[in-house]
A tleap script that builds the chain and sets N, CA, C and O, in Angstrom:
source leaprc.protein.ff14SB
mol = sequence {
  NMET TYR ILE THR ASP GLU VAL ASN LEU ILE
  ILE HIE ASP MET SER TYR ILE ARG HIE GLU
  CYS LYS VAL ASN LYS ILE PRO PRO ASP LYS
  LYS LYS LYS ILE TYR VAL LEU ALA THR VAL
  LYS ARG MET VAL ASP THR SER HIE ILE PRO
  LYS TYR ASN GLY CYS PRO HIE CYS LEU SER
  GLU TYR ASN THR PHE ASP PHE THR LYS LEU
  PHE CARG
}
set mol.1.N position { -9.520 -42.989 -79.847 }
set mol.1.CA position { -9.661 -43.031 -78.410 }
set mol.1.C position { -8.787 -44.159 -77.883 }
set mol.1.O position { -8.591 -45.177 -78.546 }
set mol.2.N position { -8.269 -43.959 -76.686 }
set mol.2.CA position { -7.399 -44.927 -76.037 }
set mol.2.C position { -7.992 -45.282 -74.685 }
set mol.2.O position { -8.654 -44.463 -74.048 }
set mol.3.N position { -7.746 -46.522 -74.253 }
set mol.3.CA position { -8.227 -46.996 -72.961 }
set mol.3.C position { -7.014 -47.431 -72.140 }
set mol.3.O position { -6.151 -48.156 -72.634 }
set mol.4.N position { -6.952 -46.983 -70.882 }
set mol.4.CA position { -5.876 -47.425 -70.010 }
set mol.4.C position { -6.388 -48.510 -69.075 }
set mol.4.O position { -7.514 -48.450 -68.581 }
set mol.5.N position { -5.557 -49.479 -68.849 }
set mol.5.CA position { -5.810 -50.531 -67.870 }
set mol.5.C position { -5.053 -50.127 -66.617 }
set mol.5.O position { -3.827 -50.229 -66.574 }
set mol.6.N position { -5.768 -49.671 -65.597 }
set mol.6.CA position { -5.139 -49.173 -64.381 }
set mol.6.C position { -4.530 -50.286 -63.538 }
set mol.6.O position { -3.710 -50.002 -62.664 }
set mol.7.N position { -4.900 -51.536 -63.769 }
set mol.7.CA position { -4.349 -52.660 -63.003 }
set mol.7.C position { -2.977 -53.036 -63.551 }
set mol.7.O position { -2.015 -53.139 -62.791 }
set mol.8.N position { -2.878 -53.242 -64.865 }
set mol.8.CA position { -1.630 -53.682 -65.491 }
set mol.8.C position { -0.813 -52.540 -66.080 }
set mol.8.O position { 0.286 -52.770 -66.585 }
set mol.9.N position { -1.330 -51.308 -66.027 }
set mol.9.CA position { -0.671 -50.106 -66.550 }
set mol.9.C position { -0.360 -50.233 -68.039 }
set mol.9.O position { 0.758 -49.967 -68.480 }
set mol.10.N position { -1.366 -50.642 -68.801 }
set mol.10.CA position { -1.244 -50.807 -70.247 }
set mol.10.C position { -2.251 -49.893 -70.936 }
set mol.10.O position { -3.376 -49.730 -70.464 }
set mol.11.N position { -1.841 -49.297 -72.060 }
set mol.11.CA position { -2.717 -48.431 -72.845 }
set mol.11.C position { -3.080 -49.149 -74.132 }
set mol.11.O position { -2.206 -49.672 -74.824 }
set mol.12.N position { -4.378 -49.176 -74.458 }
set mol.12.CA position { -4.886 -49.832 -75.660 }
set mol.12.C position { -5.431 -48.796 -76.630 }
set mol.12.O position { -6.022 -47.799 -76.215 }
set mol.13.N position { -5.232 -49.033 -77.926 }
set mol.13.CA position { -5.771 -48.185 -78.983 }
set mol.13.C position { -7.101 -48.785 -79.433 }
set mol.13.O position { -7.129 -49.883 -79.988 }
set mol.14.N position { -8.189 -48.080 -79.200 }
set mol.14.CA position { -9.516 -48.622 -79.497 }
set mol.14.C position { -9.830 -48.626 -80.990 }
set mol.14.O position { -10.787 -49.281 -81.402 }
set mol.15.N position { -9.065 -47.927 -81.805 }
set mol.15.CA position { -9.313 -47.964 -83.241 }
set mol.15.C position { -8.657 -49.178 -83.892 }
set mol.15.O position { -8.952 -49.494 -85.045 }
set mol.16.N position { -7.775 -49.857 -83.169 }
set mol.16.CA position { -7.080 -51.025 -83.724 }
set mol.16.C position { -7.076 -52.155 -82.699 }
set mol.16.O position { -6.061 -52.831 -82.530 }
set mol.17.N position { -8.188 -52.364 -82.022 }
set mol.17.CA position { -8.277 -53.368 -80.964 }
set mol.17.C position { -8.221 -54.769 -81.546 }
set mol.17.O position { -8.777 -55.017 -82.616 }
set mol.18.N position { -7.560 -55.684 -80.859 }
set mol.18.CA position { -7.414 -57.072 -81.290 }
set mol.18.C position { -7.988 -57.982 -80.209 }
set mol.18.O position { -8.201 -57.556 -79.074 }
set mol.19.N position { -8.233 -59.224 -80.569 }
set mol.19.CA position { -8.767 -60.195 -79.614 }
set mol.19.C position { -7.772 -60.449 -78.476 }
set mol.19.O position { -8.178 -60.676 -77.336 }
set mol.20.N position { -6.488 -60.412 -78.782 }
set mol.20.CA position { -5.458 -60.699 -77.792 }
set mol.20.C position { -5.367 -59.628 -76.702 }
set mol.20.O position { -4.786 -59.865 -75.643 }
set mol.21.N position { -5.933 -58.466 -76.958 }
set mol.21.CA position { -5.860 -57.371 -75.979 }
set mol.21.C position { -6.696 -57.659 -74.731 }
set mol.21.O position { -6.334 -57.240 -73.632 }
set mol.22.N position { -7.796 -58.362 -74.896 }
set mol.22.CA position { -8.701 -58.724 -73.800 }
set mol.22.C position { -9.181 -57.489 -73.024 }
set mol.22.O position { -9.158 -57.459 -71.793 }
set mol.23.N position { -9.611 -56.486 -73.771 }
set mol.23.CA position { -10.108 -55.256 -73.174 }
set mol.23.C position { -11.400 -55.507 -72.409 }
set mol.23.O position { -11.676 -54.828 -71.420 }
set mol.24.N position { -12.190 -56.467 -72.854 }
set mol.24.CA position { -13.463 -56.743 -72.180 }
set mol.24.C position { -13.272 -57.353 -70.797 }
set mol.24.O position { -14.229 -57.400 -70.025 }
set mol.25.N position { -12.075 -57.822 -70.452 }
set mol.25.CA position { -11.817 -58.400 -69.140 }
set mol.25.C position { -11.307 -57.368 -68.137 }
set mol.25.O position { -11.093 -57.698 -66.971 }
set mol.26.N position { -11.110 -56.133 -68.570 }
set mol.26.CA position { -10.696 -55.069 -67.657 }
set mol.26.C position { -11.926 -54.623 -66.866 }
set mol.26.O position { -12.959 -54.325 -67.465 }
set mol.27.N position { -11.840 -54.569 -65.546 }
set mol.27.CA position { -12.994 -54.106 -64.766 }
set mol.27.C position { -13.364 -52.671 -65.126 }
set mol.27.O position { -12.478 -51.851 -65.363 }
set mol.28.N position { -14.652 -52.357 -65.170 }
set mol.28.CA position { -15.084 -51.007 -65.576 }
set mol.28.C position { -14.538 -49.890 -64.685 }
set mol.28.O position { -14.307 -48.779 -65.162 }
set mol.29.N position { -14.330 -50.171 -63.409 }
set mol.29.CA position { -13.804 -49.126 -62.531 }
set mol.29.C position { -12.301 -48.940 -62.667 }
set mol.29.O position { -11.741 -48.018 -62.074 }
set mol.30.N position { -11.639 -49.795 -63.433 }
set mol.30.CA position { -10.192 -49.701 -63.653 }
set mol.30.C position { -9.853 -49.242 -65.066 }
set mol.30.O position { -8.699 -49.339 -65.484 }
set mol.31.N position { -10.842 -48.743 -65.810 }
set mol.31.CA position { -10.627 -48.213 -67.156 }
set mol.31.C position { -10.637 -46.689 -67.109 }
set mol.31.O position { -11.349 -46.078 -66.313 }
set mol.32.N position { -9.832 -46.095 -67.978 }
set mol.32.CA position { -9.832 -44.647 -68.115 }
set mol.32.C position { -9.686 -44.322 -69.590 }
set mol.32.O position { -8.850 -44.907 -70.279 }
set mol.33.N position { -10.501 -43.387 -70.081 }
set mol.33.CA position { -10.454 -43.006 -71.492 }
set mol.33.C position { -9.468 -41.865 -71.694 }
set mol.33.O position { -9.377 -40.941 -70.886 }
set mol.34.N position { -8.730 -41.957 -72.800 }
set mol.34.CA position { -7.826 -40.901 -73.214 }
set mol.34.C position { -8.172 -40.577 -74.659 }
set mol.34.O position { -8.322 -41.482 -75.480 }
set mol.35.N position { -8.298 -39.305 -74.971 }
set mol.35.CA position { -8.729 -38.898 -76.301 }
set mol.35.C position { -7.607 -38.346 -77.171 }
set mol.35.O position { -7.788 -38.223 -78.382 }
set mol.36.N position { -6.458 -38.010 -76.598 }
set mol.36.CA position { -5.399 -37.328 -77.325 }
set mol.36.C position { -4.128 -38.182 -77.320 }
set mol.36.O position { -3.735 -38.715 -76.282 }
set mol.37.N position { -3.496 -38.305 -78.477 }
set mol.37.CA position { -2.269 -39.082 -78.599 }
set mol.37.C position { -1.121 -38.453 -77.815 }
set mol.37.O position { -0.249 -39.173 -77.328 }
set mol.38.N position { -1.100 -37.146 -77.684 }
set mol.38.CA position { -0.043 -36.478 -76.917 }
set mol.38.C position { -0.071 -36.909 -75.446 }
set mol.38.O position { 0.981 -37.023 -74.817 }
set mol.39.N position { -1.246 -37.144 -74.905 }
set mol.39.CA position { -1.360 -37.627 -73.537 }
set mol.39.C position { -0.808 -39.037 -73.415 }
set mol.39.O position { -0.154 -39.367 -72.426 }
set mol.40.N position { -1.070 -39.876 -74.422 }
set mol.40.CA position { -0.536 -41.242 -74.428 }
set mol.40.C position { 0.985 -41.203 -74.462 }
set mol.40.O position { 1.639 -41.938 -73.723 }
set mol.41.N position { 1.554 -40.355 -75.310 }
set mol.41.CA position { 3.013 -40.242 -75.398 }
set mol.41.C position { 3.608 -39.800 -74.066 }
set mol.41.O position { 4.665 -40.284 -73.662 }
set mol.42.N position { 2.932 -38.889 -73.393 }
set mol.42.CA position { 3.416 -38.396 -72.110 }
set mol.42.C position { 3.341 -39.485 -71.035 }
set mol.42.O position { 4.216 -39.561 -70.172 }
set mol.43.N position { 2.303 -40.329 -71.079 }
set mol.43.CA position { 2.156 -41.392 -70.082 }
set mol.43.C position { 3.131 -42.539 -70.310 }
set mol.43.O position { 3.508 -43.224 -69.359 }
set mol.44.N position { 3.542 -42.756 -71.549 }
set mol.44.CA position { 4.479 -43.828 -71.870 }
set mol.44.C position { 5.927 -43.384 -71.632 }
set mol.44.O position { 6.830 -44.217 -71.551 }
set mol.45.N position { 6.139 -42.084 -71.522 }
set mol.45.CA position { 7.478 -41.555 -71.311 }
set mol.45.C position { 8.070 -42.111 -70.015 }
set mol.45.O position { 7.344 -42.392 -69.061 }
set mol.46.N position { 9.371 -42.262 -69.994 }
set mol.46.CA position { 10.029 -42.901 -68.853 }
set mol.46.C position { 9.948 -42.075 -67.575 }
set mol.46.O position { 10.086 -42.637 -66.489 }
set mol.47.N position { 9.732 -40.778 -67.659 }
set mol.47.CA position { 9.690 -39.957 -66.451 }
set mol.47.C position { 8.293 -39.887 -65.823 }
set mol.47.O position { 8.139 -39.309 -64.747 }
set mol.48.N position { 7.293 -40.452 -66.459 }
set mol.48.CA position { 5.930 -40.422 -65.921 }
set mol.48.C position { 5.792 -41.458 -64.821 }
set mol.48.O position { 6.286 -42.578 -64.948 }
set mol.49.N position { 5.117 -41.082 -63.735 }
set mol.49.CA position { 4.879 -42.022 -62.641 }
set mol.49.C position { 3.384 -42.140 -62.451 }
set mol.49.O position { 2.754 -41.104 -62.241 }
set mol.50.N position { 2.759 -43.291 -62.503 }
set mol.50.CA position { 3.346 -44.597 -62.816 }
set mol.50.C position { 3.646 -44.710 -64.308 }
set mol.50.O position { 3.015 -44.032 -65.119 }
set mol.51.N position { 4.578 -45.538 -64.665 }
set mol.51.CA position { 4.981 -45.705 -66.063 }
set mol.51.C position { 4.035 -46.666 -66.762 }
set mol.51.O position { 3.934 -47.837 -66.394 }
set mol.52.N position { 3.348 -46.163 -67.768 }
set mol.52.CA position { 2.457 -46.987 -68.570 }
set mol.52.C position { 3.225 -47.581 -69.738 }
set mol.52.O position { 4.311 -47.115 -70.083 }
set mol.53.N position { 2.652 -48.609 -70.339 }
set mol.53.CA position { 3.267 -49.283 -71.471 }
set mol.53.C position { 2.196 -49.459 -72.547 }
set mol.53.O position { 1.025 -49.668 -72.230 }
set mol.54.N position { 2.587 -49.378 -73.786 }
set mol.54.CA position { 1.651 -49.612 -74.871 }
set mol.54.C position { 1.362 -51.098 -75.019 }
set mol.54.O position { 2.229 -51.931 -74.755 }
set mol.55.N position { 0.170 -51.426 -75.432 }
set mol.55.CA position { -0.203 -52.827 -75.642 }
set mol.55.C position { 0.635 -53.397 -76.794 }
set mol.55.O position { 0.758 -52.752 -77.835 }
set mol.56.N position { 1.208 -54.585 -76.629 }
set mol.56.CA position { 2.023 -55.156 -77.706 }
set mol.56.C position { 1.220 -55.547 -78.938 }
set mol.56.O position { 1.804 -55.779 -79.997 }
set mol.57.N position { -0.101 -55.625 -78.831 }
set mol.57.CA position { -0.932 -56.054 -79.955 }
set mol.57.C position { -1.556 -54.889 -80.712 }
set mol.57.O position { -1.602 -54.911 -81.942 }
set mol.58.N position { -2.035 -53.879 -80.004 }
set mol.58.CA position { -2.743 -52.791 -80.682 }
set mol.58.C position { -1.999 -51.458 -80.637 }
set mol.58.O position { -2.352 -50.541 -81.379 }
set mol.59.N position { -0.993 -51.329 -79.799 }
set mol.59.CA position { -0.237 -50.078 -79.689 }
set mol.59.C position { 1.251 -50.416 -79.555 }
set mol.59.O position { 1.931 -49.965 -78.633 }
set mol.60.N position { 1.730 -51.219 -80.496 }
set mol.60.CA position { 3.086 -51.762 -80.392 }
set mol.60.C position { 4.172 -50.703 -80.558 }
set mol.60.O position { 5.294 -50.906 -80.093 }
set mol.61.N position { 3.871 -49.582 -81.206 }
set mol.61.CA position { 4.901 -48.558 -81.377 }
set mol.61.C position { 5.264 -47.865 -80.060 }
set mol.61.O position { 6.292 -47.192 -79.982 }
set mol.62.N position { 4.431 -48.022 -79.027 }
set mol.62.CA position { 4.725 -47.464 -77.713 }
set mol.62.C position { 4.955 -48.552 -76.670 }
set mol.62.O position { 4.934 -48.274 -75.471 }
set mol.63.N position { 5.171 -49.769 -77.107 }
set mol.63.CA position { 5.454 -50.872 -76.205 }
set mol.63.C position { 6.958 -50.945 -75.983 }
set mol.63.O position { 7.731 -50.976 -76.941 }
set mol.64.N position { 7.363 -50.971 -74.744 }
set mol.64.CA position { 8.773 -51.128 -74.417 }
set mol.64.C position { 8.936 -52.441 -73.672 }
set mol.64.O position { 8.230 -52.709 -72.700 }
set mol.65.N position { 9.858 -53.244 -74.130 }
set mol.65.CA position { 10.107 -54.536 -73.515 }
set mol.65.C position { 11.429 -54.472 -72.782 }
set mol.65.O position { 12.436 -54.049 -73.348 }
set mol.66.N position { 11.434 -54.883 -71.539 }
set mol.66.CA position { 12.644 -54.882 -70.730 }
set mol.66.C position { 13.381 -56.203 -70.967 }
set mol.66.O position { 12.978 -57.244 -70.449 }
set mol.67.N position { 14.448 -56.158 -71.742 }
set mol.67.CA position { 15.186 -57.362 -72.075 }
set mol.67.C position { 15.962 -57.925 -70.897 }
set mol.67.O position { 16.394 -59.077 -70.948 }
set mol.68.N position { 16.153 -57.153 -69.840 }
set mol.68.CA position { 16.850 -57.689 -68.674 }
set mol.68.C position { 16.002 -58.714 -67.927 }
set mol.68.O position { 16.535 -59.500 -67.143 }
set mol.69.N position { 14.686 -58.717 -68.159 }
set mol.69.CA position { 13.832 -59.726 -67.543 }
set mol.69.C position { 14.133 -61.126 -68.064 }
set mol.69.O position { 13.853 -62.115 -67.386 }
set mol.70.N position { 14.697 -61.216 -69.258 }
set mol.70.CA position { 15.018 -62.523 -69.825 }
set mol.70.C position { 16.127 -63.234 -69.070 }
set mol.70.O position { 16.201 -64.463 -69.086 }
set mol.71.N position { 16.979 -62.480 -68.417 }
set mol.71.CA position { 18.151 -63.067 -67.770 }
set mol.71.C position { 18.024 -63.163 -66.263 }
set mol.71.O position { 19.014 -63.429 -65.582 }
set mol.72.N position { 16.845 -62.955 -65.731 }
set mol.72.CA position { 16.639 -63.057 -64.284 }
set mol.72.C position { 16.237 -64.436 -63.890 }
set mol.72.O position { 16.022 -64.702 -62.708 }
savepdb mol mol.pdb
quit
């Protein structure tokens, strides 16, 4: 099962949750459950609006980092 953070647009993997994810600090009304990995892949895709990102701690294979932010 996966949990989306609707505030920060981050998807967390609940089977590999880490302390750094801070899932318990997400407000209950801003959480959404996802049960299928295909849905997660579709939400992380660049054409999906809003664009979600994988958590760097528990779902790092779907985390995309914008390297242009380093030079701003």
